[in-house]
N, C-alpha and C positions, 0 to 999 in steps of 0.2 A: 633663569632656567625653573623652568617648573618643578615644584617640589615631588619626588615617587613618589609612590603608595607602595607601604611597605605591606610586604608579600607573609608575613606571618597574621596580615589583620582583613584576609582575605581568602588564603589557599585553609581548601580546602568546608571553608562555606559553599548552604547549600541561595540561591537565588534562582526560584521558583525548579526548572527540570535539571538545573542546568548546574552542578558543578562545578567548580574552580580552581585547576589544578595546575598556576602556576599563570605568574603576573611577568609581562614582557615589555617591551618597549620599539615599536617600532617610529623610523622616519618619514617624515611624512615631505612633500611639493617644497616645501619650507624648511626640508632640514631640522624640524622640530621632532621630536619627541613622542607621541602619540602613546597613552599605554591603552593594552590589549591584556585580558582576560582569554589563555587559554581554558576551556570549561567541554566535560563531560558531561550531554545530556543521558539523562534517563531510561529514555525508552531503547524497546527491543532493539538496535541499531547501536546504538553507543557512539555517537557518532562525537570527533572531537571536535572544537572550534575555536577560531580568532575574534572575539566580539569584542568591541573596544565596550571597555570599560563604563560608564558612565551608560548605557544602555544597560548592562545590566544593572547596576547597582541601581537604576531608575527604575526599574520593569516592565521600561520599553520590550527586553529579551528577555524570554523567559522559556524557553527551546532552541532546536538547533532549525527552527521548522516546523516541526508533527505536531503539534500541539494547530498551530493554524491550516495547519491539512484536517488535523480530528477535529476541526471545529466548522471546513471548508466544509466535510463529510455531511456530518448533523445540522449544519446551515439548508445539504440540496435532501436530506430527507423529509424539511419540512415543505418544499415547494412543493404546490399539487398535487394537495397529500386531495382534494378533492375532483382528482379527476378517476375517480371508482376499479385504477389499475392494477392497488396499490399489492392487493390478496394475486396476485397472477404474475404466471412463471416471466414474462416477460419482464415485469417490475422486480423479479427475484436478480434479474440477471445485468437489472440493473448497477440493482446495492451492490452487489456481489464485484462491483466495478471498483464501488469506490471500494469498498471496504479490502482489494487485494491492495489499491493504490495509493490510498490514505491511513489508513491504519496502521501503528508500524507496533500492533496487540495480537494482528488478526497471523495465522499461520501462513498464510501466500504472500507477507506483504513481501519478503525477502527476493522473492521472483519478479515484485514487478515494482513497488513505490520505491523500495530500493535499489531497485537497479534505475531510480529518476522519469517509471512508466507514469504517465499521466491520462489525463480526462481529458479531454479536449474541449475549450467554454461552451459549443456551444448544448453539448448533453450534460457537465458539471455539478449545475442545479436545475438542469428544465429535464424531468424524465416527458415531457409531451411536445418534444424536438426529437428525443432518441426514440422514441415510439413510431412515429411517424417517418422518419428516416430504414423506420425496422419493419417497420408498414411496406412501403412502399419498394424494398432490397429482401423482401423472399423471406419474410421469417414466416419460420410455422414451426410448433410446440416441439417437432421433430431434431430441428436444427437448435445447430450452439457458434455463439456469436466468438468468430478468431478476426486474429491479426493477420492479415498478411504479411507482414515487416515481426519477427518475434520479440527481436527490438524498439520498435516500432510505439505512438501513442495507442490509446482506445478513439480512433473519433471515424469520418464516413470516409477515408480516404481509404484508411487503412482497413477498414470493419470488414467481415464478411460473413455473412450464417453458412454455413454447411454442418453437415451432419457428423455423427458424432466418431464413423466408421474412420471418413474422412479423417478427422481434430486426431483422430488417431496413426493414423499412417504421417501424422506428418509431426507428430514426437519424438526421441527415441525413447523408447521401451522401453526398462530395464529386466534385466536375465530374470531377473525373479518373479517379475510379475506375469503374476501368475490371470490375471481378468483381460489383456493384453490389452490394459488402458492406463494413460501415464499416472497416476497419485492415485490409484485403486488399488494396492499392492498385493491383496490379499480376501481369499473370499474365506467368511468364517461361518464354516458347515455349523454347528452348533446352533448358533443362531439363522445364519440361515438369511446372510445379511456379506454388502457388499461393504468394505472397511475401506473408507482414504487416508490414506496417510502422506506425509508431505517431511522431508530431506533440510532438515536445519539447521546446523553447525553440526553440523558428522553425527545428530540423533532421528533416530525415526517420528514423528509426531502426527498421532491420528488425529484426524479431524473430527470424527465418528462413524456409527453404521448408517448401514440405506439399504433397500427393501431392492432399490433396482440400479444396475452399472448404469441408466445416464444418471440416479440421484448422485453417487458416488463421482463421477467424473468431473458435475460441473459445479462441487463446491469451489 
């Protein structure tokens, strides 16, 4: 019988982004006791996960998966840097999808990545493919990307280009939402700007102030 790891040697220790909360044992298919660490990730989601102990102490696992997603996003930003599109609105839309889906520090992550929404493999690291799809499927500067199924991923079969007005009608508008766009809760009269906000954990978080309603609604 294998010697059990003393909890006091590992509980409250930190490995990467993982805080060990408990040490447990589970039976495998051969009825052997296998040690797992119950860990809390330090990311915004504060995920509690059970990980094979050796993966944690050896450094193979350092997070709940959020670090891998962030690295994936960072890698995607380095691909096709010579496409001469990095300052265009379409490129910013592509970047915005990555931030919402893979950066748990992004204010919109709770409604996208946290819910399991991802970007398809064709678009994930390849702006050129996304660009070509956009051009073929009617992209224009007055349109915004919309997922047909709000619980579905960003992929060709689930995305379309629509007007911001249509997107507004597709969303549930809060009763106190004066500008009439979900996520733009009020117009700052003094600054004469539209303020984009998002609700998270019962709090309203201000994302920034923008000159136009379109800019504020596309954050």
